[in-house]
C-alpha positions as CSV (number, residue, x, y, z in Angstrom):
1,M,14.7,40.1,-40.4
2,R,13.7,43.0,-38.1
3,P,13.6,42.5,-34.2
4,Y,9.3,42.2,-34.5
5,Q,9.0,40.2,-37.8
6,V,8.4,36.6,-38.0
7,S,9.6,34.3,-40.7
8,E,7.1,32.6,-42.9
9,V,8.6,29.6,-41.7
10,E,8.1,30.3,-38.1
11,H,4.5,31.5,-38.7
12,N,3.6,28.1,-40.7
13,A,4.9,26.2,-37.8
14,L,2.4,27.6,-35.2
15,P,-1.0,25.4,-34.9
16,W,-3.2,28.2,-35.8
17,R,-6.5,27.6,-37.2
18,V,-6.0,30.4,-40.0
19,H,-3.7,27.6,-42.0
20,D,-7.0,25.5,-42.5
21,L,-9.2,28.6,-43.1
22,L,-7.3,30.2,-45.9
23,P,-4.3,27.7,-46.9
24,D,-4.2,29.3,-50.6
25,I,-3.3,33.1,-49.2
26,P,0.5,33.8,-49.1
27,V,1.9,35.2,-46.0
28,E,3.1,38.8,-46.4
29,D,4.2,40.0,-43.4
30,V,3.8,38.5,-39.4
31,W,4.6,40.3,-36.4
32,R,5.4,39.7,-32.9
33,F,4.4,42.0,-29.7
34,P,5.8,41.3,-26.5
35,L,2.3,41.3,-25.0
36,E,1.2,39.8,-21.8
37,L,-2.6,39.3,-21.7
38,G,-4.6,37.1,-19.7
39,P,-8.3,36.0,-19.8
40,Q,-9.1,39.0,-17.4
41,D,-7.8,41.6,-19.6
42,D,-10.0,44.1,-21.3
43,L,-9.4,45.9,-25.0
44,E,-8.0,48.6,-23.2
45,T,-5.1,46.7,-21.6
46,F,-4.3,45.3,-25.1
47,R,-4.4,48.7,-26.6
48,A,-1.9,50.3,-23.8
49,Q,0.3,47.2,-24.4
50,M,0.2,47.2,-28.2
51,M,1.1,51.0,-27.7
52,A,3.9,50.7,-25.6
53,A,5.5,48.0,-27.9
54,V,4.9,50.4,-30.7
55,D,6.5,53.3,-28.9
56,D,10.0,51.0,-28.1
57,M,10.2,50.5,-31.6
58,G,11.0,54.0,-32.2
59,S,9.5,56.8,-34.3
60,A,11.8,56.0,-37.4
61,S,9.9,52.5,-37.6
62,A,7.6,52.5,-40.8
63,L,5.5,49.7,-38.8
64,A,5.4,52.0,-35.9
65,L,4.1,54.6,-38.1
66,L,1.5,52.5,-39.7
67,L,0.4,51.4,-36.1
68,R,0.0,55.1,-34.6
69,I,-2.3,55.7,-38.2
70,R,-4.4,53.1,-37.2
C-alpha cells in the first residue's frame, strides 16, 4: 500500500456519515494527507497545505499528477 493510501478496512472503521448515506457504493481508493486545519482556516489554507502534501509525493506519483491537474 502506498504511503498516502488508506485501506478499505481502516476507512470503514471510521465513524463517517458517508457509510450511512452510500452503503451500496464500493470503495475504490481512499487517501490520507497530512493536513492541519482548524475552524478558523479558509479554503486558501487548505489548498496551500494540500499542494505542499502533493509536492512531497514527488513528480513520479500518478496521484500527485492527478491532483496537480485538478
